[in-house]
All heavy atoms as a GROMACS GRO file, in nm:
protein
  558
    1MET      N    1  12.562  10.572   2.520
    1MET     CA    2  12.684  10.585   2.596
    1MET      C    3  12.707  10.454   2.668
    1MET      O    4  12.619  10.400   2.731
    1MET     CB    5  12.668  10.703   2.693
    1MET     CG    6  12.789  10.722   2.779
    1MET     SD    7  12.770  10.854   2.903
    1MET     CE    8  12.772  10.999   2.806
    2SER      N    9  12.826  10.404   2.661
    2SER     CA   10  12.858  10.277   2.724
    2SER      C   11  12.893  10.300   2.871
    2SER      O   12  12.917  10.412   2.915
    2SER     CB   13  12.976  10.211   2.653
    2SER     OG   14  13.094  10.284   2.679
    3THR      N   15  12.899  10.191   2.945
    3THR     CA   16  12.930  10.197   3.087
    3THR      C   17  13.069  10.255   3.110
    3THR      O   18  13.091  10.335   3.199
    3THR     CB   19  12.921  10.057   3.150
    3THR    OG1   20  12.792  10.004   3.122
    3THR    CG2   21  12.944  10.062   3.299
    4SER      N   22  13.165  10.219   3.026
    4SER     CA   23  13.301  10.270   3.042
    4SER      C   24  13.308  10.419   3.016
    4SER      O   25  13.385  10.490   3.079
    4SER     CB   26  13.398  10.194   2.950
    4SER     OG   27  13.363  10.217   2.815
    5GLU      N   28  13.226  10.471   2.923
    5GLU     CA   29  13.224  10.614   2.897
    5GLU      C   30  13.165  10.691   3.015
    5GLU      O   31  13.210  10.799   3.048
    5GLU     CB   32  13.142  10.644   2.771
    5GLU     CG   33  13.209  10.601   2.644
    5GLU     CD   34  13.120  10.623   2.524
    5GLU    OE1   35  13.004  10.664   2.542
    5GLU    OE2   36  13.166  10.597   2.412
    6ARG      N   37  13.066  10.631   3.083
    6ARG     CA   38  13.007  10.697   3.198
    6ARG      C   39  13.105  10.708   3.314
    6ARG      O   40  13.108  10.808   3.384
    6ARG     CB   41  12.882  10.622   3.245
    6ARG     CG   42  12.761  10.654   3.162
    6ARG     CD   43  12.637  10.599   3.223
    6ARG     NE   44  12.570  10.523   3.117
    6ARG     CZ   45  12.500  10.416   3.132
    6ARG    NH1   46  12.482  10.366   3.252
    6ARG    NH2   47  12.444  10.355   3.031
    7THR      N   48  13.184  10.608   3.338
    7THR     CA   49  13.275  10.610   3.451
    7THR      C   50  13.394  10.702   3.425
    7THR      O   51  13.454  10.752   3.518
    7THR     CB   52  13.328  10.469   3.483
    7THR    OG1   53  13.389  10.416   3.367
    7THR    CG2   54  13.216  10.381   3.531
    8ASN      N   55  13.429  10.728   3.299
    8ASN     CA   56  13.540  10.817   3.268
    8ASN      C   57  13.495  10.962   3.252
    8ASN      O   58  13.577  11.050   3.233
    8ASN     CB   59  13.610  10.771   3.138
    8ASN     CG   60  13.679  10.637   3.157
    8ASN    OD1   61  13.720  10.604   3.268
    8ASN    ND2   62  13.693  10.562   3.050
    9SER      N   63  13.369  10.986   3.256
    9SER     CA   64  13.316  11.119   3.238
    9SER      C   65  13.348  11.206   3.360
    9SER      O   66  13.339  11.160   3.474
    9SER     CB   67  13.164  11.112   3.220
    9SER     OG   68  13.112  11.242   3.218
   10PRO      N   69  13.388  11.332   3.337
   10PRO     CA   70  13.414  11.420   3.451
   10PRO      C   71  13.285  11.466   3.520
   10PRO      O   72  13.290  11.524   3.627
   10PRO     CB   73  13.486  11.539   3.388
   10PRO     CG   74  13.439  11.542   3.247
   10PRO     CD   75  13.414  11.399   3.210
   11PHE      N   76  13.171  11.440   3.459
   11PHE     CA   77  13.043  11.480   3.516
   11PHE      C   78  12.976  11.363   3.585
   11PHE      O   79  12.982  11.251   3.536
   11PHE     CB   80  12.949  11.534   3.406
   11PHE     CG   81  13.010  11.649   3.330
   11PHE    CD1   82  13.060  11.631   3.203
   11PHE    CD2   83  13.019  11.773   3.388
   11PHE    CE1   84  13.116  11.736   3.133
   11PHE    CE2   85  13.075  11.878   3.321
   11PHE     CZ   86  13.124  11.861   3.192
   12THR      N   87  12.916  11.388   3.696
   12THR     CA   88  12.842  11.285   3.766
   12THR      C   89  12.700  11.334   3.786
   12THR      O   90  12.673  11.454   3.778
   12THR     CB   91  12.904  11.254   3.904
   12THR    OG1   92  12.904  11.375   3.980
   12THR    CG2   93  13.045  11.200   3.891
   13GLU      N   94  12.612  11.243   3.812
   13GLU     CA   95  12.474  11.282   3.838
   13GLU      C   96  12.467  11.353   3.972
   13GLU      O   97  12.532  11.314   4.068
   13GLU     CB   98  12.383  11.160   3.839
   13GLU     CG   99  12.363  11.099   3.703
   13GLU     CD  100  12.261  10.988   3.706
   13GLU    OE1  101  12.164  10.997   3.784
   13GLU    OE2  102  12.279  10.893   3.630
   14ALA      N  103  12.389  11.457   3.976
   14ALA     CA  104  12.373  11.532   4.100
   14ALA      C  105  12.283  11.455   4.195
   14ALA      O  106  12.186  11.394   4.155
   14ALA     CB  107  12.312  11.668   4.072
   15ALA      N  108  12.320  11.460   4.322
   15ALA     CA  109  12.238  11.397   4.424
   15ALA      C  110  12.114  11.484   4.446
   15ALA      O  111  12.119  11.605   4.430
   15ALA     CB  112  12.317  11.385   4.553
   16PRO      N  113  12.004  11.424   4.480
   16PRO     CA  114  11.884  11.503   4.505
   16PRO      C  115  11.905  11.597   4.624
   16PRO      O  116  11.975  11.564   4.718
   16PRO     CB  117  11.776  11.400   4.534
   16PRO     CG  118  11.846  11.274   4.563
   16PRO     CD  119  11.982  11.283   4.500
   17VAL      N  120  11.846  11.714   4.617
   17VAL     CA  121  11.857  11.811   4.725
   17VAL      C  122  11.757  11.775   4.832
   17VAL      O  123  11.638  11.760   4.805
   17VAL     CB  124  11.830  11.954   4.673
   17VAL    CG1  125  11.834  12.054   4.787
   17VAL    CG2  126  11.930  11.989   4.565
   18VAL      N  127  11.805  11.761   4.954
   18VAL     CA  128  11.719  11.726   5.066
   18VAL      C  129  11.728  11.840   5.167
   18VAL      O  130  11.835  11.879   5.208
   18VAL     CB  131  11.764  11.594   5.132
   18VAL    CG1  132  11.677  11.561   5.252
   18VAL    CG2  133  11.762  11.482   5.031
   19SER      N  134  11.615  11.891   5.206
   19SER     CA  135  11.611  11.999   5.303
   19SER      C  136  11.638  11.943   5.441
   19SER      O  137  11.577  11.845   5.483
   19SER     CB  138  11.474  12.067   5.300
   19SER     OG  139  11.467  12.163   5.403
   20THR      N  140  11.729  12.008   5.512
   20THR     CA  141  11.759  11.966   5.648
   20THR      C  142  11.701  12.062   5.750
   20THR      O  143  11.726  12.052   5.868
   20THR     CB  144  11.911  11.956   5.669
   20THR    OG1  145  11.970  12.082   5.640
   20THR    CG2  146  11.971  11.847   5.582
   21SER      N  147  11.623  12.157   5.703
   21SER     CA  148  11.563  12.256   5.792
   21SER      C  149  11.458  12.189   5.879
   21SER      O  150  11.377  12.110   5.833
   21SER     CB  151  11.499  12.366   5.708
   21SER     OG  152  11.431  12.456   5.792
   22THR      N  153  11.461  12.223   6.008
   22THR     CA  154  11.364  12.165   6.100
   22THR      C  155  11.249  12.260   6.127
   22THR      O  156  11.154  12.224   6.194
   22THR     CB  157  11.431  12.129   6.234
   22THR    OG1  158  11.491  12.247   6.289
   22THR    CG2  159  11.534  12.020   6.215
   23SER      N  160  11.258  12.383   6.077
   23SER     CA  161  11.151  12.479   6.103
   23SER      C  162  11.032  12.450   6.013
   23SER      O  163  11.046  12.412   5.899
   23SER     CB  164  11.199  12.622   6.083
   23SER     OG  165  11.232  12.642   5.947
   24GLN      N  166  10.916  12.471   6.068
   24GLN     CA  167  10.792  12.452   5.994
   24GLN      C  168  10.754  12.583   5.928
   24GLN      O  169  10.781  12.690   5.981
   24GLN     CB  170  10.679  12.411   6.090
   24GLN     CG  171  10.703  12.279   6.158
   24GLN     CD  172  10.691  12.163   6.060
   24GLN    OE1  173  10.614  12.169   5.966
   24GLN    NE2  174  10.767  12.059   6.081
   25PRO      N  175  10.692  12.580   5.811
   25PRO     CA  176  10.646  12.705   5.751
   25PRO      C  177  10.541  12.769   5.841
   25PRO      O  178  10.466  12.700   5.909
   25PRO     CB  179  10.587  12.663   5.617
   25PRO     CG  180  10.569  12.517   5.625
   25PRO     CD  181  10.661  12.464   5.731
   26ALA      N  182  10.539  12.901   5.842
   26ALA     CA  183  10.444  12.972   5.927
   26ALA      C  184  10.301  12.943   5.882
   26ALA      O  185  10.272  12.934   5.764
   26ALA     CB  186  10.470  13.122   5.920
   27ALA      N  187  10.216  12.925   5.980
   27ALA     CA  188  10.076  12.898   5.950
   27ALA      C  189  10.011  13.025   5.897
   27ALA      O  190  10.048  13.136   5.933
   27ALA     CB  191  10.003  12.852   6.076
   28ALA      N  192   9.915  13.009   5.811
   28ALA     CA  193   9.843  13.123   5.756
   28ALA      C  194   9.759  13.187   5.867
   28ALA      O  195   9.704  13.117   5.952
   28ALA     CB  196   9.753  13.079   5.643
   29PRO      N  197   9.751  13.319   5.868
   29PRO     CA  198   9.669  13.386   5.970
   29PRO      C  199   9.524  13.340   5.963
   29PRO      O  200   9.471  13.310   5.857
   29PRO     CB  201   9.681  13.533   5.932
   29PRO     CG  202   9.807  13.543   5.853
   29PRO     CD  203   9.819  13.413   5.780
   30ALA      N  204   9.461  13.336   6.079
   30ALA     CA  205   9.323  13.288   6.088
   30ALA      C  206   9.221  13.395   6.051
   30ALA      O  207   9.104  13.365   6.034
   30ALA     CB  208   9.296  13.239   6.229
   31CYS      N  209   9.266  13.521   6.042
   31CYS     CA  210   9.174  13.629   6.009
   31CYS      C  211   9.245  13.734   5.924
   31CYS      O  212   9.364  13.724   5.900
   31CYS     CB  213   9.119  13.693   6.136
   31CYS     SG  214   9.246  13.768   6.239
   32LYS      N  215   9.170  13.833   5.881
   32LYS     CA  216   9.228  13.943   5.804
   32LYS      C  217   9.302  14.038   5.899
   32LYS      O  218   9.267  14.046   6.018
   32LYS     CB  219   9.118  14.019   5.731
   32LYS     CG  220   9.050  13.937   5.624
   32LYS     CD  221   8.942  14.018   5.557
   32LYS     CE  222   8.872  13.936   5.452
   32LYS     NZ  223   8.767  14.012   5.384
   33PRO      N  224   9.403  14.110   5.849
   33PRO     CA  225   9.477  14.202   5.936
   33PRO      C  226   9.388  14.305   6.006
   33PRO      O  227   9.415  14.344   6.119
   33PRO     CB  228   9.575  14.272   5.841
   33PRO     CG  229   9.588  14.181   5.724
   33PRO     CD  230   9.458  14.107   5.713
   34CYS      N  231   9.282  14.348   5.939
   34CYS     CA  232   9.194  14.449   5.999
   34CYS      C  233   9.118  14.396   6.120
   34CYS      O  234   9.072  14.474   6.204
   34CYS     CB  235   9.094  14.500   5.895
   34CYS     SG  236   8.987  14.373   5.827
   35CYS      N  237   9.106  14.264   6.132
   35CYS     CA  238   9.031  14.205   6.242
   35CYS      C  239   9.120  14.150   6.354
   35CYS      O  240   9.070  14.109   6.458
   35CYS     CB  241   8.943  14.091   6.189
   35CYS     SG  242   8.825  14.146   6.065
   36ALA      N  243   9.250  14.150   6.330
   36ALA     CA  244   9.344  14.093   6.427
   36ALA      C  245   9.377  14.193   6.537
   36ALA      O  246   9.386  14.313   6.513
   36ALA     CB  247   9.472  14.051   6.357
   37CYS      N  248   9.394  14.146   6.656
   37CYS     CA  249   9.441  14.224   6.772
   37CYS      C  250   9.363  14.353   6.794
   37CYS      O  251   9.421  14.462   6.800
   37CYS     CB  252   9.590  14.254   6.755
   37CYS     SG  253   9.693  14.109   6.728
   38PRO      N  254   9.233  14.346   6.811
   38PRO     CA  255   9.155  14.469   6.826
   38PRO      C  256   9.191  14.549   6.951
   38PRO      O  257   9.184  14.673   6.950
   38PRO     CB  258   9.010  14.421   6.830
   38PRO     CG  259   9.019  14.278   6.874
   38PRO     CD  260   9.149  14.227   6.819
   39ASP      N  261   9.229  14.482   7.059
   39ASP     CA  262   9.262  14.553   7.183
   39ASP      C  263   9.388  14.636   7.169
   39ASP      O  264   9.390  14.754   7.206
   39ASP     CB  265   9.275  14.455   7.300
   39ASP     CG  266   9.145  14.381   7.329
   39ASP    OD1  267   9.038  14.437   7.300
   39ASP    OD2  268   9.152  14.268   7.380
   40THR      N  269   9.494  14.576   7.117
   40THR     CA  270   9.619  14.651   7.102
   40THR      C  271   9.606  14.755   6.992
   40THR      O  272   9.667  14.862   7.000
   40THR     CB  273   9.739  14.559   7.073
   40THR    OG1  274   9.714  14.484   6.953
   40THR    CG2  275   9.766  14.465   7.188
   41ARG      N  276   9.527  14.727   6.890
   41ARG     CA  277   9.509  14.822   6.781
   41ARG      C  278   9.436  14.947   6.830
   41ARG      O  279   9.472  15.060   6.795
   41ARG     CB  280   9.433  14.759   6.665
   41ARG     CG  281   9.421  14.854   6.545
   41ARG     CD  282   9.343  14.796   6.428
   41ARG     NE  283   9.204  14.771   6.464
   41ARG     CZ  284   9.150  14.650   6.469
   41ARG    NH1  285   9.218  14.543   6.438
   41ARG    NH2  286   9.023  14.636   6.503
   42ALA      N  287   9.334  14.930   6.913
   42ALA     CA  288   9.255  15.044   6.960
   42ALA      C  289   9.340  15.142   7.041
   42ALA      O  290   9.334  15.263   7.018
   42ALA     CB  291   9.136  14.995   7.042
   43VAL      N  292   9.418  15.091   7.136
   43VAL     CA  293   9.500  15.181   7.219
   43VAL      C  294   9.614  15.242   7.138
   43VAL      O  295   9.650  15.358   7.158
   43VAL     CB  296   9.552  15.113   7.347
   43VAL    CG1  297   9.438  15.081   7.441
   43VAL    CG2  298   9.633  14.990   7.316
   44ARG      N  299   9.668  15.166   7.045
   44ARG     CA  300   9.773  15.219   6.957
   44ARG      C  301   9.717  15.332   6.871
   44ARG      O  302   9.777  15.439   6.862
   44ARG     CB  303   9.827  15.107   6.867
   44ARG     CG  304   9.934  15.157   6.769
   44ARG     CD  305   9.934  15.086   6.638
   44ARG     NE  306   9.805  15.091   6.570
   44ARG     CZ  307   9.778  15.021   6.462
   44ARG    NH1  308   9.868  14.940   6.411
   44ARG    NH2  309   9.660  15.030   6.403
   45ASP      N  310   9.601  15.310   6.810
   45ASP     CA  311   9.540  15.412   6.724
   45ASP      C  312   9.507  15.539   6.802
   45ASP      O  313   9.530  15.650   6.754
   45ASP     CB  314   9.415  15.357   6.656
   45ASP     CG  315   9.446  15.253   6.550
   45ASP    OD1  316   9.565  15.234   6.517
   45ASP    OD2  317   9.351  15.190   6.500
   46GLU      N  318   9.454  15.524   6.921
   46GLU     CA  319   9.419  15.640   7.003
   46GLU      C  320   9.545  15.722   7.037
   46GLU      O  321   9.544  15.845   7.029
   46GLU     CB  322   9.349  15.596   7.132
   46GLU     CG  323   9.302  15.710   7.219
   46GLU     CD  324   9.193  15.794   7.154
   46GLU    OE1  325   9.113  15.740   7.076
   46GLU    OE2  326   9.189  15.915   7.182
   47CYS      N  327   9.653  15.653   7.070
   47CYS     CA  328   9.779  15.721   7.101
   47CYS      C  329   9.833  15.794   6.978
   47CYS      O  330   9.875  15.910   6.986
   47CYS     CB  331   9.882  15.621   7.153
   47CYS     SG  332  10.034  15.698   7.210
   48VAL      N  333   9.829  15.728   6.864
   48VAL     CA  334   9.882  15.788   6.740
   48VAL      C  335   9.798  15.909   6.701
   48VAL      O  336   9.853  16.012   6.659
   48VAL     CB  337   9.887  15.683   6.626
   48VAL    CG1  338   9.916  15.748   6.493
   48VAL    CG2  339   9.994  15.577   6.658
   49ILE      N  340   9.668  15.902   6.717
   49ILE     CA  341   9.581  16.015   6.684
   49ILE      C  342   9.609  16.133   6.778
   49ILE      O  343   9.616  16.248   6.736
   49ILE     CB  344   9.432  15.974   6.691
   49ILE    CG1  345   9.400  15.880   6.575
   49ILE    CG2  346   9.341  16.096   6.688
   49ILE    CD1  347   9.266  15.810   6.586
   50THR      N  348   9.629  16.101   6.906
   50THR     CA  349   9.649  16.206   7.006
   50THR      C  350   9.789  16.268   7.001
   50THR      O  351   9.803  16.390   7.007
   50THR     CB  352   9.623  16.149   7.147
   50THR    OG1  353   9.492  16.092   7.150
   50THR    CG2  354   9.634  16.256   7.253
   51TYR      N  355   9.892  16.183   6.993
   51TYR     CA  356  10.030  16.231   7.007
   51TYR      C  357  10.113  16.223   6.879
   51TYR      O  358  10.222  16.279   6.873
   51TYR     CB  359  10.102  16.151   7.116
   51TYR     CG  360  10.035  16.163   7.250
   51TYR    CD1  361   9.961  16.057   7.302
   51TYR    CD2  362  10.043  16.280   7.324
   51TYR    CE1  363   9.899  16.067   7.426
   51TYR    CE2  364   9.981  16.292   7.447
   51TYR     CZ  365   9.909  16.185   7.498
   51TYR     OH  366   9.846  16.197   7.618
   52GLY      N  367  10.070  16.147   6.780
   52GLY     CA  368  10.147  16.130   6.658
   52GLY      C  369  10.227  16.000   6.662
   52GLY      O  370  10.267  15.954   6.768
   53GLU      N  371  10.247  15.944   6.544
   53GLU     CA  372  10.314  15.814   6.533
   53GLU      C  373  10.457  15.814   6.586
   53GLU      O  374  10.504  15.715   6.638
   53GLU     CB  375  10.313  15.769   6.386
   53GLU     CG  376  10.365  15.629   6.366
   53GLU     CD  377  10.349  15.582   6.223
   53GLU    OE1  378  10.286  15.653   6.143
   53GLU    OE2  379  10.400  15.475   6.192
   54GLU      N  380  10.526  15.926   6.573
   54GLU     CA  381  10.666  15.934   6.614
   54GLU      C  382  10.683  15.959   6.764
   54GLU      O  383  10.795  15.957   6.815
   54GLU     CB  384  10.738  16.044   6.535
   54GLU     CG  385  10.737  16.020   6.385
   54GLU     CD  386  10.802  15.888   6.345
   54GLU    OE1  387  10.906  15.852   6.402
   54GLU    OE2  388  10.747  15.821   6.256
   55SER      N  389  10.575  15.981   6.835
   55SER     CA  390  10.582  16.010   6.977
   55SER      C  391  10.639  15.893   7.055
   55SER      O  392  10.604  15.776   7.032
   55SER     CB  393  10.442  16.042   7.031
   55SER     OG  394  10.444  16.051   7.172
   56ALA      N  395  10.727  15.925   7.150
   56ALA     CA  396  10.786  15.821   7.235
   56ALA      C  397  10.678  15.753   7.319
   56ALA      O  398  10.692  15.636   7.355
   56ALA     CB  399  10.892  15.882   7.325
   57LYS      N  400  10.569  15.825   7.347
   57LYS     CA  401  10.459  15.769   7.426
   57LYS      C  402  10.393  15.652   7.354
   57LYS      O  403  10.338  15.563   7.419
   57LYS     CB  404  10.354  15.877   7.453
   57LYS     CG  405  10.401  15.990   7.539
   57LYS     CD  406  10.292  16.092   7.557
   57LYS     CE  407  10.341  16.208   7.642
   57LYS     NZ  408  10.237  16.306   7.668
   58CYS      N  409  10.398  15.651   7.221
   58CYS     CA  410  10.327  15.550   7.143
   58CYS      C  411  10.414  15.431   7.102
   58CYS      O  412  10.360  15.328   7.060
   58CYS     CB  413  10.267  15.613   7.017
   58CYS     SG  414  10.150  15.745   7.053
   59GLN      N  415  10.543  15.442   7.115
   59GLN     CA  416  10.632  15.338   7.064
   59GLN      C  417  10.608  15.202   7.129
   59GLN      O  418  10.609  15.099   7.062
   59GLN     CB  419  10.778  15.381   7.079
   59GLN     CG  420  10.816  15.499   6.991
   59GLN     CD  421  10.781  15.478   6.845
   59GLN    OE1  422  10.818  15.379   6.783
   59GLN    NE2  423  10.705  15.573   6.789
   60GLU      N  424  10.585  15.200   7.259
   60GLU     CA  425  10.559  15.073   7.328
   60GLU      C  426  10.427  15.012   7.282
   60GLU      O  427  10.416  14.890   7.264
   60GLU     CB  428  10.557  15.096   7.479
   60GLU     CG  429  10.547  14.967   7.558
   60GLU     CD  430  10.557  14.991   7.708
   60GLU    OE1  431  10.645  15.068   7.751
   60GLU    OE2  432  10.475  14.931   7.780
   61LEU      N  433  10.327  15.096   7.260
   61LEU     CA  434  10.197  15.048   7.213
   61LEU      C  435  10.206  14.995   7.070
   61LEU      O  436  10.143  14.894   7.037
   61LEU     CB  437  10.093  15.159   7.222
   61LEU     CG  438  10.066  15.213   7.364
   61LEU    CD1  439   9.975  15.334   7.358
   61LEU    CD2  440  10.008  15.104   7.452
   62ILE      N  441  10.283  15.062   6.986
   62ILE     CA  442  10.304  15.017   6.848
   62ILE      C  443  10.376  14.883   6.848
   62ILE      O  444  10.336  14.790   6.777
   62ILE     CB  445  10.381  15.124   6.767
   62ILE    CG1  446  10.294  15.249   6.748
   62ILE    CG2  447  10.428  15.067   6.634
   62ILE    CD1  448  10.369  15.369   6.692
   63ALA      N  449  10.479  14.870   6.931
   63ALA     CA  450  10.554  14.744   6.940
   63ALA      C  451  10.465  14.631   6.991
   63ALA      O  452  10.472  14.517   6.941
   63ALA     CB  453  10.676  14.762   7.030
   64ALA      N  454  10.380  14.660   7.089
   64ALA     CA  455  10.289  14.558   7.142
   64ALA      C  456  10.192  14.510   7.035
   64ALA      O  457  10.164  14.389   7.023
   64ALA     CB  458  10.213  14.612   7.262
   65HIS      N  459  10.142  14.602   6.953
   65HIS     CA  460  10.049  14.563   6.846
   65HIS      C  461  10.122  14.480   6.739
   65HIS      O  462  10.070  14.380   6.691
   65HIS     CB  463   9.984  14.686   6.783
   65HIS     CG  464   9.884  14.653   6.679
   65HIS    ND1  465   9.768  14.584   6.707
   65HIS    CD2  466   9.881  14.677   6.546
   65HIS    CE1  467   9.698  14.567   6.596
   65HIS    NE2  468   9.764  14.622   6.496
   66GLN      N  469  10.244  14.519   6.706
   66GLN     CA  470  10.322  14.442   6.609
   66GLN      C  471  10.349  14.301   6.661
   66GLN      O  472  10.340  14.204   6.585
   66GLN     CB  473  10.453  14.513   6.578
   66GLN     CG  474  10.434  14.639   6.497
   66GLN     CD  475  10.561  14.719   6.481
   66GLN    OE1  476  10.657  14.705   6.558
   66GLN    NE2  477  10.564  14.806   6.380
   67ASP      N  478  10.383  14.288   6.789
   67ASP     CA  479  10.405  14.155   6.848
   67ASP      C  480  10.279  14.070   6.841
   67ASP      O  481  10.285  13.951   6.807
   67ASP     CB  482  10.449  14.167   6.994
   67ASP     CG  483  10.590  14.221   7.009
   67ASP    OD1  484  10.667  14.219   6.910
   67ASP    OD2  485  10.623  14.266   7.120
   68CYS      N  486  10.166  14.131   6.870
   68CYS     CA  487  10.038  14.059   6.863
   68CYS      C  488  10.012  14.010   6.720
   68CYS      O  489   9.973  13.896   6.699
   68CYS     CB  490   9.925  14.149   6.911
   68CYS     SG  491   9.762  14.070   6.907
   69MET      N  492  10.036  14.098   6.623
   69MET     CA  493  10.014  14.061   6.482
   69MET      C  494  10.106  13.944   6.442
   69MET      O  495  10.062  13.852   6.373
   69MET     CB  496  10.040  14.181   6.392
   69MET     CG  497   9.942  14.296   6.411
   69MET     SD  498   9.777  14.263   6.350
   69MET     CE  499   9.805  14.275   6.175
   70ARG      N  500  10.230  13.949   6.483
   70ARG     CA  501  10.324  13.839   6.452
   70ARG      C  502  10.278  13.708   6.515
   70ARG      O  503  10.286  13.603   6.452
   70ARG     CB  504  10.464  13.875   6.500
   70ARG     CG  505  10.531  13.979   6.414
   70ARG     CD  506  10.675  14.005   6.458
   70ARG     NE  507  10.728  14.120   6.388
   70ARG     CZ  508  10.747  14.239   6.442
   70ARG    NH1  509  10.720  14.261   6.570
   70ARG    NH2  510  10.794  14.338   6.368
   71LYS      N  511  10.231  13.715   6.638
   71LYS     CA  512  10.183  13.594   6.707
   71LYS      C  513  10.062  13.534   6.637
   71LYS      O  514  10.040  13.414   6.643
   71LYS     CB  515  10.148  13.626   6.853
   71LYS     CG  516  10.271  13.649   6.938
   71LYS     CD  517  10.233  13.688   7.079
   71LYS     CE  518  10.356  13.721   7.161
   71LYS     NZ  519  10.322  13.771   7.296
   72MET      N  520   9.986  13.618   6.569
   72MET     CA  521   9.869  13.569   6.496
   72MET      C  522   9.905  13.518   6.357
   72MET      O  523   9.818  13.473   6.283
   72MET     CB  524   9.762  13.679   6.487
   72MET     CG  525   9.708  13.712   6.624
   72MET     SD  526   9.543  13.776   6.629
   72MET     CE  527   9.447  13.662   6.538
   73GLY      N  528  10.033  13.529   6.320
   73GLY     CA  529  10.079  13.472   6.194
   73GLY      C  530  10.104  13.572   6.083
   73GLY      O  531  10.132  13.532   5.970
   74PHE      N  532  10.097  13.701   6.113
   74PHE     CA  533  10.121  13.801   6.011
   74PHE      C  534  10.270  13.834   6.006
   74PHE      O  535  10.336  13.844   6.109
   74PHE     CB  536  10.040  13.929   6.038
   74PHE     CG  537   9.893  13.907   6.024
   74PHE    CD1  538   9.814  13.881   6.134
   74PHE    CD2  539   9.834  13.912   5.898
   74PHE    CE1  540   9.678  13.860   6.122
   74PHE    CE2  541   9.698  13.891   5.884
   74PHE     CZ  542   9.619  13.866   5.994
   75ASN      N  543  10.321  13.851   5.885
   75ASN     CA  544  10.462  13.884   5.864
   75ASN      C  545  10.474  14.034   5.846
   75ASN      O  546  10.459  14.086   5.737
   75ASN     CB  547  10.515  13.809   5.742
   75ASN     CG  548  10.663  13.829   5.723
   75ASN    OD1  549  10.733  13.873   5.813
   75ASN    ND2  550  10.710  13.799   5.604
   76ILE      N  551  10.500  14.104   5.957
   76ILE     CA  552  10.510  14.250   5.949
   76ILE      C  553  10.649  14.296   5.990
   76ILE      O  554  10.722  14.231   6.054
   76ILE     CB  555  10.405  14.321   6.035
   76ILE    CG1  556  10.419  14.282   6.181
   76ILE    CG2  557  10.267  14.289   5.987
   76ILE    CD1  558  10.342  14.370   6.273
   0.00000   0.00000   0.00000
């Protein structure tokens, strides 16, 4: 293909895609999920065993454990 054919072509070369995202990928968790957040897990489990998972009494404890897991790098 000659230079004149390239300039008359309706197609152009695509510019490289450059990510403009400033967020860093999440770090991998330092431990297994079973070993993470033992304090919040224990009180959550005791509440769920006693009152049931759907109990309003346990919702705050479940949310606290989920927050702890997220802070440790788990995507839940």
